[in-house]
N, CA, C and O atoms as a DFTB+ gen file, in Angstrom:
592 C
 N C O
     1  1     109.776     131.819      81.977
     2  2     110.746     132.339      81.019
     3  2     111.938     131.390      81.005
     4  3     112.487     131.065      82.058
     5  1     112.345     130.939      79.803
     6  2     113.502     130.052      79.755
     7  2     114.784     130.859      79.548
     8  3     114.734     132.066      79.312
     9  1     115.928     130.187      79.638
    10  2     117.214     130.879      79.628
    11  2     117.449     131.705      78.362
    12  3     117.920     132.836      78.486
    13  1     117.153     131.215      77.153
    14  2     117.364     132.083      75.991
    15  2     116.590     133.390      76.096
    16  3     117.079     134.430      75.657
    17  1     115.383     133.355      76.673
    18  2     114.614     134.583      76.854
    19  2     115.342     135.544      77.789
    20  3     115.349     136.752      77.552
    21  1     115.953     135.018      78.847
    22  2     116.686     135.862      79.792
    23  2     117.869     136.549      79.125
    24  3     118.198     137.690      79.449
    25  1     118.502     135.855      78.199
    26  2     119.686     136.408      77.546
    27  2     119.308     137.433      76.488
    28  3     120.032     138.409      76.292
    29  1     118.183     137.230      75.802
    30  2     117.833     138.100      74.681
    31  2     116.896     139.245      75.047
    32  3     116.869     140.260      74.351
    33  1     116.139     139.103      76.107
    34  2     115.273     140.192      76.552
    35  2     116.168     141.275      77.151
    36  3     116.944     141.004      78.068
    37  1     116.064     142.488      76.640
    38  2     116.968     143.566      77.047
    39  2     117.006     143.817      78.538
    40  3     118.086     143.913      79.122
    41  1     115.844     143.924      79.166
    42  2     115.791     144.201      80.604
    43  2     116.360     143.038      81.414
    44  3     117.094     143.246      82.380
    45  1     116.014     141.807      81.010
    46  2     116.523     140.633      81.716
    47  2     118.021     140.479      81.512
    48  3     118.744     140.134      82.446
    49  1     118.488     140.731      80.300
    50  2     119.923     140.632      80.025
    51  2     120.701     141.626      80.876
    52  3     121.775     141.306      81.385
    53  1     120.167     142.818      81.029
    54  2     120.828     143.825      81.867
    55  2     120.843     143.380      83.327
    56  3     121.839     143.574      84.025
    57  1     119.750     142.786      83.791
    58  2     119.687     142.307      85.176
    59  2     120.678     141.173      85.404
    60  3     121.353     141.134      86.433
    61  1     120.769     140.247      84.444
    62  2     121.721     139.138      84.551
    63  2     123.147     139.677      84.584
    64  3     123.965     139.226      85.386
    65  1     123.442     140.631      83.724
    66  2     124.777     141.226      83.689
    67  2     125.098     141.947      84.995
    68  3     126.208     141.828      85.514
    69  1     124.145     142.683      85.520
    70  2     124.334     143.396      86.783
    71  2     124.543     142.416      87.935
    72  3     125.403     142.633      88.788
    73  1     123.761     141.346      87.959
    74  2     123.903     140.324      88.991
    75  2     125.280     139.678      88.921
    76  3     125.944     139.518      89.945
    77  1     125.712     139.304      87.715
    78  2     127.029     138.692      87.534
    79  2     128.121     139.605      88.058
    80  3     129.003     139.173      88.800
    81  1     128.056     140.852      87.672
    82  2     129.070     141.814      88.081
    83  2     129.096     141.993      89.603
    84  3     130.166     141.999      90.210
    85  1     127.930     142.138      90.207
    86  2     127.852     142.343      91.658
    87  2     128.343     141.123      92.429
    88  3     129.071     141.255      93.413
    89  1     127.942     139.933      91.978
    90  2     128.357     138.705      92.660
    91  2     129.871     138.526      92.553
    92  3     130.526     138.148      93.525
    93  1     130.418     138.796      91.376
    94  2     131.869     138.658      91.203
    95  2     132.628     139.641      92.091
    96  3     133.602     139.262      92.742
    97  1     132.193     140.888      92.122
    98  2     132.877     141.896      92.931
    99  2     132.774     141.575      94.422
   100  3     133.770     141.645      95.142
   101  1     131.583     141.226      94.882
   102  2     131.432     140.857      96.290
   103  2     132.272     139.632      96.629
   104  3     132.900     139.572      97.686
   105  1     132.279     138.660      95.727
   106  2     133.078     137.453      95.946
   107  2     134.557     137.756      96.077
   108  3     135.232     137.232      96.964
   109  1     135.060     138.607      95.189
   110  2     136.482     138.986      95.266
   111  2     136.783     139.697      96.572
   112  3     137.790     139.414      97.221
   113  1     135.918     140.615      96.956
   114  2     136.135     141.363      98.200
   115  2     136.029     140.440      99.413
   116  3     136.789     140.578     100.371
   117  1     135.101     139.513      99.369
   118  2     134.907     138.586     100.480
   119  2     136.108     137.658     100.646
   120  3     136.459     137.291     101.767
   121  1     136.735     137.280      99.538
   122  2     137.916     136.408      99.605
   123  2     139.036     137.029     100.426
   124  3     139.852     136.313     101.006
   125  1     139.080     138.342     100.477
   126  2     140.139     139.021     101.233
   127  2     139.846     139.060     102.725
   128  3     140.692     139.495     103.507
   129  1     138.678     138.620     103.129
   130  2     138.301     138.618     104.549
   131  2     138.591     137.246     105.153
   132  3     137.727     136.645     105.790
   133  1     139.801     136.764     104.949
   134  2     140.175     135.436     105.435
   135  2     140.890     135.533     106.773
   136  3     141.546     136.529     107.077
   137  1     140.750     134.482     107.559
   138  2     141.449     134.393     108.838
   139  2     142.853     133.856     108.606
   140  3     143.815     134.353     109.191
   141  1     142.970     132.846     107.759
   142  2     144.256     132.195     107.505
   143  2     144.677     132.482     106.072
   144  3     144.152     131.887     105.131
   145  1     145.618     133.390     105.914
   146  2     146.076     133.785     104.575
   147  2     146.877     132.682     103.883
   148  3     147.123     132.761     102.680
   149  1     147.285     131.656     104.633
   150  2     148.072     130.586     104.018
   151  2     147.200     129.622     103.216
   152  3     147.717     128.818     102.440
   153  1     145.880     129.700     103.400
   154  2     144.980     128.828     102.644
   155  2     144.493     129.536     101.393
   156  3     144.152     130.718     101.426
   157  1     144.465     128.803     100.295
   158  2     143.944     129.362      99.048
   159  2     142.421     129.413      99.119
   160  3     141.814     128.713      99.930
   161  1     141.803     130.235      98.278
   162  2     140.332     130.230      98.226
   163  2     139.770     128.840      97.921
   164  3     138.712     128.476      98.435
   165  1     140.464     128.068      97.096
   166  2     139.999     126.713      96.772
   167  2     140.044     125.822      98.004
   168  3     139.115     125.054      98.251
   169  1     141.122     125.919      98.779
   170  2     141.216     125.119     100.001
   171  2     140.106     125.501     100.983
   172  3     139.499     124.635     101.611
   173  1     139.850     126.799     101.107
   174  2     138.761     127.255     101.979
   175  2     137.415     126.731     101.479
   176  3     136.558     126.347     102.275
   177  1     137.236     126.719     100.169
   178  2     135.989     126.236      99.591
   179  2     135.783     124.753      99.896
   180  3     134.670     124.332     100.211
   181  1     136.847     123.967      99.804
   182  2     136.752     122.534     100.111
   183  2     136.357     122.340     101.575
   184  3     135.500     121.513     101.884
   185  1     136.979     123.100     102.473
   186  2     136.615     122.996     103.891
   187  2     135.156     123.399     104.107
   188  3     134.454     122.790     104.913
   189  1     134.706     124.417     103.392
   190  2     133.307     124.831     103.486
   191  2     132.359     123.759     102.981
   192  3     131.299     123.537     103.564
   193  1     132.736     123.097     101.901
   194  2     131.918     122.004     101.370
   195  2     131.828     120.873     102.380
   196  3     130.754     120.310     102.589
   197  1     132.949     120.536     103.008
   198  2     132.926     119.494     104.035
   199  2     132.057     119.916     105.220
   200  3     131.391     119.080     105.832
   201  1     132.063     121.202     105.540
   202  2     131.223     121.701     106.641
   203  2     129.743     121.551     106.297
   204  3     128.938     121.180     107.151
   205  1     129.388     121.840     105.047
   206  2     127.983     121.761     104.626
   207  2     127.523     120.328     104.412
   208  3     126.408     119.967     104.787
   209  1     128.382     119.509     103.807
   210  2     127.955     118.193     103.335
   211  2     128.444     117.029     104.191
   212  3     127.969     115.905     104.030
   213  1     129.378     117.280     105.090
   214  2     129.945     116.192     105.878
   215  2     131.055     115.484     105.119
   216  3     131.486     115.942     104.060
   217  1     131.509     114.378     105.659
   218  2     132.607     113.622     105.054
   219  2     132.264     113.219     103.623
   220  3     131.106     112.976     103.281
   221  1     133.305     113.155     102.803
   222  2     133.110     112.799     101.394
   223  2     134.388     112.176     100.861
   224  3     135.465     112.355     101.429
   225  1     134.257     111.447      99.773
   226  2     135.449     110.931      99.104
   227  2     136.080     112.065      98.304
   228  3     135.409     113.051      98.001
   229  1     137.355     111.939      97.958
   230  2     137.958     112.964      97.100
   231  2     137.204     113.135      95.776
   232  3     137.080     114.253      95.275
   233  1     136.705     112.044      95.214
   234  2     135.938     112.136      93.968
   235  2     134.655     112.932      94.136
   236  3     134.302     113.740      93.278
   237  1     133.956     112.704      95.246
   238  2     132.732     113.470      95.522
   239  2     133.056     114.949      95.709
   240  3     132.335     115.818      95.219
   241  1     134.148     115.227      96.421
   242  2     134.560     116.621      96.608
   243  2     134.902     117.272      95.272
   244  3     134.551     118.428      95.035
   245  1     135.584     116.535      94.401
   246  2     135.952     117.076      93.085
   247  2     134.697     117.469      92.308
   248  3     134.657     118.534      91.691
   249  1     133.679     116.620      92.335
   250  2     132.423     116.938      91.632
   251  2     131.752     118.166      92.244
   252  3     131.286     119.045      91.519
   253  1     131.703     118.228      93.550
   254  2     131.037     119.359      94.211
   255  2     131.784     120.668      93.998
   256  3     131.172     121.735      93.938
   257  1     133.103     120.587      93.885
   258  2     133.929     121.784      93.710
   259  2     134.207     122.094      92.234
   260  3     134.835     123.103      91.916
   261  1     133.742     121.231      91.348
   262  2     133.923     121.417      89.905
   263  2     135.407     121.479      89.529
   264  3     135.837     122.354      88.778
   265  1     136.174     120.531      90.069
   266  2     137.584     120.401      89.698
   267  2     137.843     118.952      89.306
   268  3     137.035     118.068      89.591
   269  1     138.963     118.720      88.659
   270  2     139.332     117.369      88.251
   271  2     139.785     116.563      89.476
   272  3     140.380     117.126      90.395
   273  1     139.512     115.254      89.499
   274  2     139.916     114.429      90.645
   275  2     141.402     114.537      91.018
   276  3     141.712     114.612      92.207
   277  1     142.340     114.549      90.047
   278  2     143.744     114.694      90.466
   279  2     144.012     116.017      91.198
   280  3     144.828     116.067      92.118
   281  1     143.323     117.078      90.786
   282  2     143.473     118.363      91.480
   283  2     142.962     118.252      92.910
   284  3     143.587     118.770      93.836
   285  1     141.834     117.583      93.093
   286  2     141.281     117.434      94.442
   287  2     142.199     116.582      95.306
   288  3     142.352     116.848      96.498
   289  1     142.803     115.572      94.720
   290  2     143.744     114.744      95.482
   291  2     144.878     115.604      96.028
   292  3     145.284     115.441      97.178
   293  1     145.393     116.523      95.203
   294  2     146.467     117.428      95.659
   295  2     145.960     118.374      96.749
   296  3     146.655     118.612      97.736
   297  1     144.759     118.909      96.572
   298  2     144.193     119.831      97.562
   299  2     144.009     119.118      98.902
   300  3     144.353     119.660      99.953
   301  1     143.469     117.908      98.858
   302  2     143.255     117.138     100.091
   303  2     144.593     116.854     100.771
   304  3     144.696     116.939     101.995
   305  1     145.617     116.516      99.983
   306  2     146.943     116.250     100.564
   307  2     147.494     117.497     101.258
   308  3     148.076     117.400     102.339
   309  1     147.313     118.667     100.639
   310  2     147.766     119.919     101.262
   311  2     147.009     120.187     102.562
   312  3     147.610     120.561     103.569
   313  1     145.701     119.996     102.537
   314  2     144.893     120.225     103.739
   315  2     145.241     119.228     104.841
   316  3     145.243     119.575     106.022
   317  1     145.533     118.004     104.454
   318  2     145.925     116.995     105.446
   319  2     147.271     117.367     106.074
   320  3     147.451     117.237     107.285
   321  1     148.212     117.829     105.251
   322  2     149.527     118.234     105.763
   323  2     149.414     119.413     106.729
   324  3     150.240     119.560     107.629
   325  1     148.400     120.247     106.544
   326  2     148.177     121.401     107.425
   327  2     147.336     121.039     108.648
   328  3     147.058     121.894     109.490
   329  1     146.932     119.773     108.744
   330  2     146.152     119.327     109.893
   331  2     144.691     119.732     109.856
   332  3     144.028     119.752     110.893
   333  1     144.176     120.056     108.667
   334  2     142.799     120.550     108.552
   335  2     141.797     119.486     108.119
   336  3     140.593     119.650     108.315
   337  1     142.287     118.396     107.530
   338  2     141.417     117.267     107.195
   339  2     142.121     115.977     107.599
   340  3     143.339     115.931     107.771
   341  1     141.323     114.949     107.741
   342  2     141.890     113.621     107.984
   343  2     141.256     112.654     106.990
   344  3     140.111     112.826     106.570
   345  1     142.015     111.654     106.631
   346  2     141.537     110.610     105.730
   347  2     141.269     109.360     106.554
   348  3     142.089     108.941     107.371
   349  1     140.112     108.781     106.321
   350  2     139.721     107.576     107.036
   351  2     139.229     106.555     106.024
   352  3     138.827     106.927     104.922
   353  1     139.252     105.284     106.375
   354  2     138.757     104.267     105.443
   355  2     137.278     104.491     105.119
   356  3     136.489     104.893     105.974
   357  1     136.934     104.221     103.879
   358  2     135.528     104.280     103.461
   359  2     134.801     103.121     104.146
   360  3     135.338     102.015     104.199
   361  1     133.604     103.343     104.667
   362  2     132.914     102.273     105.397
   363  2     132.501     101.078     104.531
   364  3     132.305      99.980     105.052
   365  1     132.367     101.282     103.216
   366  2     131.894     100.201     102.353
   367  2     132.873      99.815     101.256
   368  3     132.826      98.687     100.765
   369  1     133.750     100.715     100.863
   370  2     134.658     100.475      99.739
   371  2     136.095     100.662     100.216
   372  3     136.555     101.789     100.400
   373  1     136.791      99.563     100.412
   374  2     138.151      99.614     100.957
   375  2     139.134     100.341     100.043
   376  3     140.209     100.746     100.487
   377  1     138.775     100.508      98.778
   378  2     139.681     101.197      97.843
   379  2     139.646     102.709      98.032
   380  3     140.553     103.412      97.586
   381  1     138.626     103.204      98.678
   382  2     138.442     104.650      98.805
   383  2     138.717     105.130     100.222
   384  3     138.749     104.353     101.177
   385  1     138.912     106.428     100.319
   386  2     139.089     107.095     101.612
   387  2     137.994     108.140     101.770
   388  3     137.474     108.669     100.788
   389  1     137.659     108.423     103.004
   390  2     136.714     109.488     103.326
   391  2     137.509     110.662     103.886
   392  3     138.398     110.484     104.720
   393  1     137.179     111.856     103.417
   394  2     137.834     113.078     103.876
   395  2     136.888     113.761     104.861
   396  3     135.706     113.945     104.570
   397  1     137.409     114.131     106.014
   398  2     136.598     114.875     106.982
   399  2     137.439     115.980     107.608
   400  3     138.669     115.921     107.601
   401  1     136.759     116.991     108.150
   402  2     137.443     118.125     108.780
   403  2     137.960     117.737     110.155
   404  3     137.401     116.866     110.822
   405  1     139.027     118.391     110.563
   406  2     139.526     118.226     111.923
   407  2     138.923     119.318     112.804
   408  3     138.288     120.247     112.306
   409  1     139.126     119.199     114.109
   410  2     138.661     120.243     115.031
   411  2     139.340     121.570     114.724
   412  3     138.736     122.635     114.850
   413  1     140.606     121.494     114.318
   414  2     141.336     122.717     113.948
   415  2     140.636     123.415     112.783
   416  3     140.493     124.638     112.790
   417  1     140.202     122.647     111.787
   418  2     139.501     123.227     110.635
   419  2     138.160     123.813     111.063
   420  3     137.779     124.893     110.609
   421  1     137.451     123.114     111.924
   422  2     136.148     123.607     112.380
   423  2     136.297     124.942     113.098
   424  3     135.500     125.856     112.883
   425  1     137.315     125.060     113.952
   426  2     137.543     126.316     114.675
   427  2     137.922     127.435     113.712
   428  3     137.443     128.561     113.844
   429  1     138.786     127.124     112.741
   430  2     139.206     128.132     111.770
   431  2     138.028     128.585     110.906
   432  3     137.887     129.774     110.622
   433  1     137.184     127.641     110.491
   434  2     136.010     127.989     109.688
   435  2     135.037     128.854     110.479
   436  3     134.470     129.804     109.940
   437  1     134.842     128.534     111.744
   438  2     133.938     129.338     112.577
   439  2     134.465     130.762     112.700
   440  3     133.698     131.721     112.607
   441  1     135.768     130.904     112.908
   442  2     136.365     132.237     113.011
   443  2     136.261     132.982     111.681
   444  3     135.981     134.180     111.653
   445  1     136.489     132.265     110.585
   446  2     136.409     132.875     109.258
   447  2     134.983     133.330     108.949
   448  3     134.774     134.433     108.444
   449  1     134.004     132.474     109.254
   450  2     132.597     132.844     109.032
   451  2     132.236     134.081     109.840
   452  3     131.560     134.984     109.347
   453  1     132.691     134.113     111.075
   454  2     132.402     135.254     111.937
   455  2     132.990     136.540     111.355
   456  3     132.329     137.579     111.337
   457  1     134.230     136.465     110.883
   458  2     134.886     137.643     110.302
   459  2     134.159     138.099     109.039
   460  3     133.914     139.291     108.857
   461  1     133.817     137.152     108.169
   462  2     133.142     137.496     106.917
   463  2     131.731     138.017     107.165
   464  3     131.286     138.957     106.506
   465  1     131.029     137.405     108.117
   466  2     129.684     137.890     108.454
   467  2     129.739     139.313     108.994
   468  3     128.901     140.146     108.649
   469  1     130.726     139.588     109.841
   470  2     130.868     140.943     110.394
   471  2     131.161     141.940     109.279
   472  3     130.644     143.057     109.290
   473  1     131.986     141.542     108.321
   474  2     132.314     142.421     107.196
   475  2     131.056     142.720     106.373
   476  3     130.784     143.871     106.033
   477  1     130.291     141.664     106.058
   478  2     129.058     141.859     105.287
   479  2     128.035     142.681     106.070
   480  3     127.351     143.532     105.500
   481  1     127.933     142.428     107.367
   482  2     127.002     143.209     108.191
   483  2     127.399     144.680     108.181
   484  3     126.539     145.560     108.165
   485  1     128.703     144.945     108.192
   486  2     129.172     146.327     108.114
   487  2     128.757     146.985     106.813
   488  3     128.357     148.149     106.802
   489  1     128.850     146.245     105.715
   490  2     128.384     146.780     104.430
   491  2     126.881     147.041     104.468
   492  3     126.405     148.072     103.994
   493  1     126.149     146.094     105.035
   494  2     124.686     146.196     105.066
   495  2     124.213     147.394     105.878
   496  3     123.106     147.889     105.665
   497  1     125.038     147.861     106.804
   498  2     124.655     149.043     107.586
   499  2     124.475     150.273     106.696
   500  3     123.817     151.237     107.087
   501  1     125.061     150.236     105.503
   502  2     124.914     151.346     104.568
   503  2     123.633     151.294     103.751
   504  3     123.377     152.187     102.943
   505  1     122.827     150.258     103.953
   506  2     121.570     150.108     103.215
   507  2     120.423     150.725     104.003
   508  3     120.441     150.761     105.233
   509  1     119.421     151.212     103.267
   510  2     118.216     151.657     103.974
   511  2     117.343     150.425     104.255
   512  3     117.651     149.323     103.802
   513  1     116.271     150.620     104.991
   514  2     115.436     149.497     105.424
   515  2     114.840     148.735     104.241
   516  3     114.785     147.506     104.269
   517  1     114.396     149.440     103.211
   518  2     113.818     148.793     102.033
   519  2     114.869     147.951     101.305
   520  3     114.585     146.828     100.889
   521  1     116.074     148.488     101.153
   522  2     117.153     147.735     100.500
   523  2     117.507     146.489     101.310
   524  3     117.721     145.414     100.749
   525  1     117.568     146.644     102.640
   526  2     117.886     145.500     103.498
   527  2     116.808     144.427     103.379
   528  3     117.134     143.241     103.323
   529  1     115.535     144.812     103.338
   530  2     114.446     143.845     103.175
   531  2     114.577     143.094     101.853
   532  3     114.369     141.882     101.803
   533  1     114.919     143.805     100.788
   534  2     115.089     143.169      99.474
   535  2     116.274     142.209      99.482
   536  3     116.197     141.113      98.928
   537  1     117.360     142.623     100.108
   538  2     118.544     141.764     100.178
   539  2     118.247     140.507     100.990
   540  3     118.635     139.406     100.599
   541  1     117.571     140.667     102.102
   542  2     117.214     139.522     102.940
   543  2     116.313     138.560     102.158
   544  3     116.469     137.345     102.270
   545  1     115.381     139.087     101.374
   546  2     114.493     138.242     100.567
   547  2     115.252     137.560      99.433
   548  3     114.899     136.450      99.033
   549  1     116.288     138.211      98.912
   550  2     117.060     137.648      97.801
   551  2     118.046     136.572      98.252
   552  3     118.463     135.746      97.440
   553  1     118.422     136.565      99.519
   554  2     119.451     135.640     100.003
   555  2     119.146     134.172      99.684
   556  3     120.040     133.481      99.196
   557  1     117.933     133.658      99.931
   558  2     117.665     132.256      99.595
   559  2     117.753     131.978      98.093
   560  3     118.161     130.890      97.687
   561  1     117.377     132.941      97.280
   562  2     117.445     132.765      95.822
   563  2     118.909     132.706      95.381
   564  3     119.274     131.875      94.550
   565  1     119.737     133.579      95.933
   566  2     121.167     133.560      95.613
   567  2     121.802     132.254      96.083
   568  3     122.653     131.692      95.393
   569  1     121.395     131.776      97.245
   570  2     121.887     130.491      97.761
   571  2     121.527     129.368      96.790
   572  3     122.355     128.505      96.499
   573  1     120.295     129.382      96.294
   574  2     119.860     128.361      95.334
   575  2     120.702     128.436      94.060
   576  3     121.166     127.411      93.559
   577  1     120.899     129.648      93.537
   578  2     121.723     129.816      92.337
   579  2     123.130     129.276      92.548
   580  3     123.699     128.643      91.658
   581  1     123.687     129.526      93.722
   582  2     125.058     129.102      94.008
   583  2     125.210     127.589      93.981
   584  3     126.303     127.081      93.732
   585  1     124.133     126.869      94.234
   586  2     124.226     125.411      94.322
   587  2     123.570     124.681      93.155
   588  3     123.425     123.459      93.199
   589  1     123.170     125.406      92.112
   590  2     122.589     124.744      90.926
   591  2     123.680     124.126      90.088
   592  3     123.397     123.525      89.052
């Protein structure tokens, strides 16, 4: 089934709408489960991207985060001022810098993941076994959607 079919088929359109609504609501609620309230959701997202992908140039981070390069430059500068990232010379291109997480960022991310996982696990306790099995099976598909 291609995308126009998903949008025009009544049952599929309802499922897409329900998925969008649920993902948005969970995302908003999850954003409030932060360890460091001084960091914006965008700053946390950049640190998460660095955790998943390793060091990157500001341009690469901008593409992965779907923001303009000047915006990423400002975000990286804020994170550097907070001691959460460091800039190092690019190994092949002297004009560029590589952004990487600091130990402080790694510790904060681990604590944040733990807090958010505990919050989600608490929600999941309200599911019956069949619902939990379906959610567990859906997790890889949702992960794939998030990175398309």
